[in-house]
C-alpha positions as CSV (number, residue, x, y, z in Angstrom):
1,M,29.6,51.8,114.4
2,S,30.2,48.5,116.3
3,R,31.1,45.4,114.7
4,I,32.2,42.2,116.2
5,N,33.2,39.4,113.3
6,T,36.1,41.8,112.2
7,N,38.0,43.8,114.9
8,V,40.5,45.7,112.4
9,S,42.2,47.4,115.5
10,S,43.2,44.3,116.9
11,L,44.8,43.3,113.2
12,I,46.0,46.4,113.3
13,A,47.5,45.7,116.8
14,Q,48.7,42.5,116.1
15,R,50.5,43.8,112.9
16,M,52.3,46.1,114.9
17,L,53.3,44.0,117.6
18,G,54.8,41.5,114.8
19,Q,56.9,44.1,113.5
20,H,58.4,45.5,117.0
21,N,58.5,41.8,118.0
22,L,60.8,41.0,114.9
23,Q,62.9,44.5,115.4
24,L,63.5,43.4,118.9
25,T,64.4,39.7,117.7
26,K,67.1,41.1,115.2
27,S,69.0,43.7,118.1
28,L,68.6,40.8,120.6
29,E,70.5,38.8,118.0
30,R,73.2,41.4,117.0
31,L,73.6,42.4,120.8
32,S,74.3,38.6,121.2
33,T,76.4,37.9,118.2
34,G,78.3,41.2,118.3
35,L,77.4,41.6,114.3
36,A,75.2,43.7,112.8
37,I,75.4,41.8,109.4
38,N,74.6,37.9,110.6
39,R,73.0,37.1,107.1
40,G,72.0,38.7,103.8
41,S,68.8,39.7,104.5
42,D,70.7,41.9,107.2
43,G,72.4,43.8,104.3
44,P,72.8,42.3,100.7
45,A,75.6,44.7,99.8
46,A,77.3,45.0,103.3
47,L,77.7,40.9,103.5
48,I,79.6,40.7,100.3
49,A,82.2,43.2,101.0
50,S,81.9,41.7,104.3
51,E,82.8,38.7,103.3
52,R,85.5,39.9,100.5
53,L,87.1,41.7,103.5
54,R,87.3,38.4,105.4
55,S,89.0,36.5,102.7
56,E,91.5,39.3,102.6
57,K,91.9,39.4,106.4
58,V,92.6,35.5,105.7
59,A,94.8,35.8,103.3
60,L,97.1,38.7,104.7
61,A,97.2,36.6,107.9
62,S,98.5,33.6,106.3
63,A,101.0,36.1,103.9
64,I,102.4,37.2,107.3
65,G,102.8,33.6,108.4
66,N,104.7,32.6,105.3
67,A,107.0,35.6,105.9
68,E,107.6,34.6,109.3
69,R,108.0,31.1,108.2
70,A,110.7,32.2,105.7
71,D,112.4,34.1,108.2
72,Q,112.6,30.7,110.2
73,V,114.3,28.8,107.7
74,V,116.6,31.6,106.6
75,N,117.4,31.6,110.2
76,I,118.6,28.2,110.6
77,A,120.5,28.3,107.4
78,E,122.1,31.7,108.6
79,G,123.3,29.6,111.9
80,G,125.2,26.9,109.6
81,L,126.9,29.1,107.4
82,Q,127.8,31.3,110.6
83,E,129.9,28.3,112.0
84,I,131.5,27.1,108.7
85,N,132.7,30.8,108.5
86,A,134.5,30.4,111.7
87,L,136.0,27.3,110.5
88,L,137.0,28.8,107.6
89,L,138.8,31.6,109.7
90,E,140.7,28.7,111.4
91,V,141.5,27.2,107.8
92,Q,143.2,30.9,107.4
93,S,145.3,30.3,110.5
94,L,146.6,27.1,109.9
95,V,147.6,27.9,106.4
96,V,149.4,30.6,106.9
97,D,151.2,29.4,110.1
98,S,152.0,26.4,108.0
99,A,154.0,28.8,105.8
100,N,156.5,29.4,108.5
101,E,158.8,26.5,107.2
102,A,162.1,27.2,109.4
103,G,160.3,27.6,112.5
104,L,157.6,24.6,112.2
105,S,158.7,20.8,112.5
106,I,157.1,18.3,110.3
107,E,155.2,17.0,112.9
108,E,153.9,20.6,113.5
109,K,152.8,20.4,110.2
110,H,151.4,17.1,110.2
111,A,149.1,18.1,112.9
112,N,148.3,21.4,111.6
113,Q,146.4,18.8,108.5
114,L,145.0,17.1,110.8
115,Q,142.8,20.2,111.7
116,I,142.3,21.4,108.3
117,D,141.6,17.5,107.7
118,S,138.8,17.4,110.3
119,I,137.6,20.9,109.8
120,L,136.9,20.0,106.2
121,Q,135.1,17.0,107.4
122,T,132.7,19.1,109.8
123,I,132.0,21.8,107.1
124,D,130.6,18.6,105.0
125,R,128.7,17.5,107.5
126,I,127.3,20.9,108.7
127,S,126.2,21.6,104.6
128,T,124.2,18.1,105.4
129,A,122.9,18.6,108.9
130,T,121.4,22.0,108.2
131,T,117.8,21.0,107.9
132,F,114.2,22.9,108.3
133,Q,111.7,19.8,108.6
134,D,113.7,17.4,107.2
135,T,114.7,19.7,103.9
136,K,118.2,20.0,103.6
137,L,119.0,23.7,103.2
138,L,123.0,23.8,102.1
139,N,124.0,20.5,100.5
140,G,122.4,22.5,97.1
141,T,118.9,21.4,97.2
142,Y,117.5,25.1,97.1
143,D,120.2,25.9,94.5
144,F,119.3,26.6,90.7
145,T,119.3,24.0,87.7
146,V,120.4,25.2,84.4
147,S,121.0,23.4,81.1
148,N,122.9,24.2,78.0
149,Q,125.9,26.4,79.0
150,A,127.7,28.3,76.6
151,A,131.6,27.9,76.3
152,I,132.1,30.9,76.9
153,V,130.8,31.2,80.3
154,D,133.3,29.8,82.9
155,D,131.1,30.1,85.8
156,F,127.9,31.5,87.6
157,A,126.1,32.4,90.5
158,I,122.2,32.3,90.4
159,H,121.6,34.4,93.8
160,A,117.3,34.5,92.9
161,A,115.1,34.0,89.9
162,K,111.4,34.6,89.4
163,L,110.6,31.6,86.5
164,G,107.9,31.6,84.3
165,H,104.9,29.0,84.5
166,D,107.0,26.8,83.2
167,D,109.8,26.8,85.3
168,T,112.4,28.2,82.9
169,R,114.1,31.3,81.8
170,A,116.3,32.1,79.4
171,V,119.7,34.3,80.4
172,N,120.6,35.6,76.7
173,L,123.7,38.1,76.5
174,V,125.1,40.3,74.7
175,V,128.9,41.6,75.1
176,T,128.9,45.2,73.8
177,A,132.7,46.3,74.6
178,S,135.9,43.7,75.9
179,A,137.5,43.4,78.7
180,Q,141.4,44.7,78.4
181,H,144.2,44.2,80.3
182,G,146.1,47.3,81.5
183,G,149.2,47.1,79.1
184,L,152.3,49.3,78.2
185,F,155.3,48.4,75.5
186,L,158.6,49.1,75.9
187,S,160.6,49.3,72.7
188,A,164.4,49.0,73.1
189,N,165.2,49.0,69.2
190,G,167.1,45.8,70.1
191,V,166.9,42.2,71.5
192,K,169.1,43.2,74.0
193,F,170.1,46.6,76.6
194,N,172.5,48.8,75.2
195,L,173.7,50.9,77.4
196,D,176.3,54.0,77.3
197,D,178.3,52.8,79.6
198,A,179.3,49.1,80.8
199,D,178.3,49.8,84.8
200,A,175.6,51.7,83.8
201,R,172.1,50.4,84.9
202,F,168.9,50.3,83.1
203,T,166.7,51.2,86.3
204,I,162.9,51.1,85.8
205,E,160.0,50.8,88.4
206,I,156.9,49.1,87.3
207,A,154.1,49.0,89.6
208,G,150.4,46.8,89.2
209,N,147.3,46.5,91.1
210,K,149.3,44.3,93.3
211,G,152.2,46.6,94.2
212,T,155.6,48.0,92.8
213,R,158.8,46.6,92.3
214,E,162.0,48.2,91.0
215,F,164.3,46.5,88.4
216,S,168.0,47.1,87.2
217,F,169.3,45.6,84.0
218,A,172.8,46.2,82.9
219,S,174.1,46.7,79.4
220,G,173.8,43.6,77.1
221,T,170.8,41.6,79.1
222,L,168.6,40.5,76.8
223,L,165.3,41.5,76.6
224,V,163.8,38.0,76.8
225,D,166.1,37.2,80.5
226,A,164.6,40.8,81.8
227,A,161.0,39.7,80.7
228,D,161.7,36.4,82.8
229,A,163.1,38.8,85.6
230,I,159.8,40.9,85.8
231,N,157.9,37.4,85.7
232,T,159.9,36.6,88.8
233,F,157.6,39.2,90.7
234,K,154.7,39.2,89.0
235,S,152.8,37.9,92.2
236,V,154.1,41.2,93.9
237,T,153.3,43.5,91.4
238,G,150.1,41.7,89.5
239,V,152.0,42.9,86.0
240,V,153.4,40.0,83.5
241,A,156.0,40.4,80.9
242,T,156.2,39.0,77.5
243,K,159.2,39.8,74.9
244,I,158.3,40.6,71.2
245,G,160.3,41.6,69.1
246,T,162.6,44.4,69.9
247,G,160.2,45.1,72.9
248,I,158.9,43.9,76.2
249,A,154.9,43.9,76.7
250,L,154.1,44.8,80.2
251,R,150.3,43.4,81.0
252,S,148.7,43.6,84.2
253,E,147.4,39.8,84.9
254,A,143.5,40.7,85.6
255,F,141.3,42.3,83.7
256,G,139.3,45.3,84.2
257,S,139.4,48.9,85.0
258,N,141.1,47.8,88.6
259,A,143.9,46.7,86.6
260,F,146.4,49.0,85.6
261,V,150.4,48.8,84.7
262,S,152.5,52.0,85.3
263,V,156.2,52.0,84.4
264,D,158.5,55.4,85.5
265,V,161.9,55.4,84.3
266,I,164.3,56.1,87.0
267,D,167.3,56.1,85.0
268,D,167.5,55.2,81.0
269,A,171.0,55.0,81.4
270,G,171.7,56.0,77.6
271,Q,169.3,53.2,76.3
272,N,167.4,54.5,73.2
273,G,163.5,53.6,72.9
274,A,160.1,54.7,74.4
275,V,156.8,53.5,76.2
276,H,154.0,53.0,74.2
277,M,150.3,52.9,74.5
278,F,148.4,49.6,73.1
279,S,145.6,50.4,71.2
280,S,142.4,51.7,72.7
281,S,140.2,49.3,70.5
282,D,142.7,46.4,70.3
283,E,145.4,45.7,73.3
284,N,147.8,43.3,71.1
285,T,148.4,46.6,68.7
286,V,151.0,48.9,69.9
287,R,150.1,52.5,69.3
288,H,153.7,54.0,67.5
289,G,152.2,57.7,67.6
290,N,152.5,59.7,71.0
291,A,155.1,57.3,72.3
292,T,157.4,58.9,75.6
293,A,161.0,58.3,75.2
294,F,163.0,56.6,78.1
295,A,164.7,59.9,78.8
296,S,161.6,61.7,78.9
297,A,159.6,59.2,80.7
298,T,160.5,61.1,83.9
299,N,156.9,60.6,85.2
300,P,155.3,56.9,85.8
301,I,153.7,56.2,82.7
302,R,150.3,54.3,83.4
303,D,147.7,52.3,81.9
304,N,144.3,51.1,83.1
305,G,142.5,47.6,81.7
306,Q,138.7,47.7,81.0
307,D,135.6,46.1,82.4
308,V,133.8,44.0,79.8
309,G,130.4,45.9,78.9
310,A,127.6,43.5,78.2
311,I,123.6,43.2,78.2
312,V,121.6,40.3,80.1
313,N,118.1,39.9,79.3
314,G,117.8,43.6,78.2
315,I,119.5,44.8,81.7
316,T,122.8,46.5,81.1
317,A,124.7,44.4,83.3
318,T,127.3,46.0,86.0
319,S,131.0,44.6,85.2
320,D,134.2,44.0,86.7
321,G,136.8,42.5,84.6
322,K,135.2,39.8,82.8
323,S,132.5,39.6,85.5
324,L,128.7,40.4,85.2
325,T,126.3,41.1,87.8
326,I,122.4,42.1,87.1
327,N,120.4,42.7,90.2
328,T,116.6,42.9,89.2
329,D,113.1,41.9,90.6
330,F,113.4,39.0,88.5
331,L,116.8,37.9,87.9
332,N,119.9,38.5,90.4
333,L,123.3,36.5,89.3
334,D,126.8,37.1,88.8
335,I,128.4,35.6,85.6
336,D,132.4,35.2,84.8
337,L,133.0,35.1,80.8
338,S,136.1,33.0,79.7
339,D,139.2,35.2,78.5
340,A,137.7,34.4,74.6
341,G,133.9,35.2,75.5
342,A,135.0,38.4,77.3
343,T,137.3,40.0,74.6
344,S,134.8,39.5,71.6
345,L,131.6,41.1,70.5
346,S,129.4,38.4,70.8
347,R,125.7,37.9,71.3
348,T,124.6,34.2,72.8
349,R,122.5,32.4,75.2
350,A,124.3,31.9,78.1
351,F,122.5,28.9,79.8
352,N,119.0,28.5,80.2
353,I,117.4,28.1,84.3
354,T,115.2,25.2,84.8
355,G,114.5,25.1,87.8
356,G,115.6,25.3,92.2
357,G,115.5,28.0,94.3
358,A,113.7,28.1,97.5
359,K,110.7,29.5,96.8
360,F,108.5,31.8,99.1
361,N,105.3,33.4,98.7
362,L,105.1,36.5,100.4
363,G,101.8,38.3,99.7
364,P,98.2,37.6,100.3
365,S,98.0,36.7,96.7
366,I,99.4,33.9,94.8
367,N,100.9,35.6,91.7
368,F,104.4,36.3,89.9
369,T,104.8,39.5,92.1
370,N,104.6,38.2,95.5
371,Q,106.9,35.3,94.8
372,V,110.4,35.3,96.0
373,S,112.7,32.6,94.7
374,L,116.0,32.6,96.5
375,G,119.2,30.3,95.5
376,V,121.3,28.8,98.4
377,P,124.4,26.7,96.6
378,N,126.1,23.8,98.1
379,I,128.3,24.6,100.7
380,A,130.1,21.3,100.8
381,S,134.3,22.0,100.5
382,R,134.3,20.4,96.9
383,Y,132.1,23.7,96.3
384,L,133.8,26.4,98.0
385,G,137.0,27.7,96.9
386,G,136.6,27.6,93.1
387,T,140.4,29.2,92.2
388,V,141.8,28.8,89.1
389,D,145.7,28.3,88.9
390,G,146.8,28.2,85.6
391,S,144.3,26.0,83.7
392,T,143.8,23.8,87.2
393,R,140.7,24.5,89.0
394,F,141.4,24.3,92.8
395,Q,138.5,23.4,95.7
396,L,138.4,24.0,99.7
397,D,138.6,20.2,99.7
398,D,141.9,20.2,97.9
399,L,143.5,20.9,101.4
400,G,143.0,17.7,102.4
401,Y,145.9,15.5,102.9
402,G,147.6,14.1,99.9
403,K,146.1,16.5,97.8
404,G,148.0,19.3,96.0
405,L,147.5,22.0,98.6
406,N,148.0,20.4,102.1
407,V,149.9,22.3,104.0
408,V,152.3,19.7,104.9
409,D,154.2,19.9,101.4
410,G,151.1,21.6,98.6
411,D,151.3,25.0,97.5
412,L,150.2,26.9,100.2
413,Q,150.0,30.2,98.4
414,T,147.4,29.1,96.2
415,A,145.7,27.3,98.9
416,Q,145.5,30.6,100.8
417,M,144.2,31.8,97.6
418,V,141.3,29.1,97.8
419,V,140.4,29.7,101.3
420,N,140.4,33.6,100.9
421,K,137.4,32.6,98.1
422,A,136.1,30.2,100.0
423,I,135.9,33.2,103.0
424,S,134.1,35.4,100.7
425,Q,131.6,33.3,99.1
426,V,130.2,32.3,102.6
427,S,129.8,35.9,103.8
428,T,128.4,37.1,100.7
429,L,126.1,34.2,101.1
430,R,125.4,35.5,104.5
431,G,125.3,38.9,103.3
432,R,122.7,38.0,100.9
433,L,120.5,36.0,103.5
434,G,120.4,38.6,105.8
435,A,119.5,41.5,103.1
436,F,116.4,38.8,102.1
437,Q,115.4,38.7,105.8
438,S,116.2,42.8,106.9
439,N,114.9,44.3,103.7
440,V,112.1,41.6,101.8
441,I,111.2,39.9,105.0
442,G,111.1,42.0,107.8
443,S,109.6,45.0,105.5
444,T,107.0,42.5,103.9
445,I,105.5,41.3,107.6
446,R,105.3,45.3,109.0
447,S,103.5,46.0,105.6
448,L,101.1,43.2,105.7
449,G,100.4,43.7,109.3
450,V,99.3,47.5,108.8
451,T,97.4,46.4,105.6
452,L,95.7,43.6,108.1
453,E,95.1,46.7,110.8
454,N,93.4,48.6,108.3
455,T,91.5,45.5,106.9
456,S,90.2,45.0,109.7
457,A,88.9,48.0,110.8
458,A,87.2,48.0,107.5
459,E,85.3,45.2,107.6
460,S,84.7,45.6,111.7
461,A,82.6,49.1,110.4
462,I,80.5,46.8,108.3
463,R,79.9,43.6,110.2
464,D,80.2,44.7,114.0
465,T,77.7,45.8,115.8
466,D,77.3,49.4,117.3
467,F,76.7,48.2,120.8
468,A,75.7,52.0,121.9
469,S,73.6,52.6,118.7
470,E,71.9,48.8,119.4
471,S,71.2,49.2,122.8
472,A,69.4,52.4,122.2
473,Q,67.4,50.2,119.4
474,L,66.7,47.6,122.0
475,T,65.3,49.7,124.7
476,R,63.2,51.3,122.2
477,S,61.7,47.9,120.6
478,Q,61.2,46.7,124.0
479,I,58.6,49.6,124.9
480,L,57.0,49.4,121.6
481,V,56.6,45.7,122.0
482,N,55.2,46.3,125.9
483,A,53.0,49.5,124.1
484,A,51.5,47.2,121.3
485,T,50.6,44.6,123.8
486,N,49.0,46.7,125.6
487,V,47.0,48.1,122.6
488,L,46.5,44.6,121.4
489,A,44.7,43.5,124.7
490,I,42.3,46.7,124.6
491,A,41.6,46.1,121.1
492,N,40.7,42.7,121.8
493,A,38.0,44.0,124.5
494,L,36.5,46.4,122.7
495,P,33.6,44.0,120.7
496,Q,32.3,42.8,124.2
497,N,31.1,46.7,124.6
498,V,28.5,45.5,121.8
499,L,26.8,43.6,124.8
500,T,25.6,46.2,126.0
501,L,23.4,47.0,123.4
502,L,21.6,44.0,123.8
503,G,20.4,45.1,127.1
């Protein structure tokens, strides 16, 4: 059948040439862009998956950048703290040097004081000069703020806290076991020692967590005088004596299981009496049963104190004396209780954390889990130290000229305690920042790096062009386009054969 109005073969050839040209164009586009998915028509599901993976890649890359920036912030803070630590060691040396009174002239003491004054000024300057992008790091900018501190809380330090959406967190405290001193009671059956012989000596060795001391008392010595003699060496032994009725109560200066009192009767010299323990539930009540007579107390008798027991926000706290510590993903803090707060069972709200802290987002998602809030307190000299002597609280700046702990005529023993506390505070802060860098930031960067690699591989498998396969498809399409073009030319020439029928 010969027709010229409708060339079906040409139509077929045109259709196939168009299809092959479309495939050739797609192959050229994929090879030139390197992407197998350039638009939704290339694969709707694949496009959705690849775009989600690309979003995750961007978030992961930003999270790695955030972690690296956090590391830089901590590095700068650590540099300032390292210098302050070195300055505090110099203060320690000057305080000890100034205690050598017989070997120093007054001019040398004043020279030492001038050095200490300049060091205190330098510490204050470093605390305000250590900055990151004009944000001060060591002046309390990143410390936590609190409100409604309970009376039973003497002091506290908030190291890290994740706050709620309204930037507040209540710290609820339940004291479940009272803190106690180590303690023993020496009953003498009178207000003075009554020995067998005027030349005899009642000799005992008293030990505490600071050290030991031997005491000898003659017949007729009043118990109140014996207690005063024991208290003269409380800085050596860590034991405080109190005359109560016809006996002497010996108690450790500190609370807690590390504090103790030990008594060893070396020579009873015929003195009547015994060593008693205090009640385990009430350290002010003497247990008269199971007492050890002086004549039988040939081995040391010892009593340890007890740490306070407490629950903070539902977490059992680690305790040391009157101090509590909890360390969780949401809250890391230390609390020092007052004597009244540590020795009575109670339930109270210690304080409310109302904001503050250096906040970092160390994950690809912005949520509670990936956020870290780190507390960096003010390390100016007026905030370091915090040693309590009686009812007076001393800070590092009390070592300044004319103040109570100056090295010219001040209390050097307390001064050294303050310096030691300041060194401990700074080194502890450096340790926390170092742990944050190593265990939080370092691990986060490594983990996010692996996740980014795997996410990139998954996105590449979906979105990127397989050049080997696409090159083969390009060659095939080129051949088919050439073939279809030739076929179309032949199909277009076929109607001309009808002319031969017209003669």
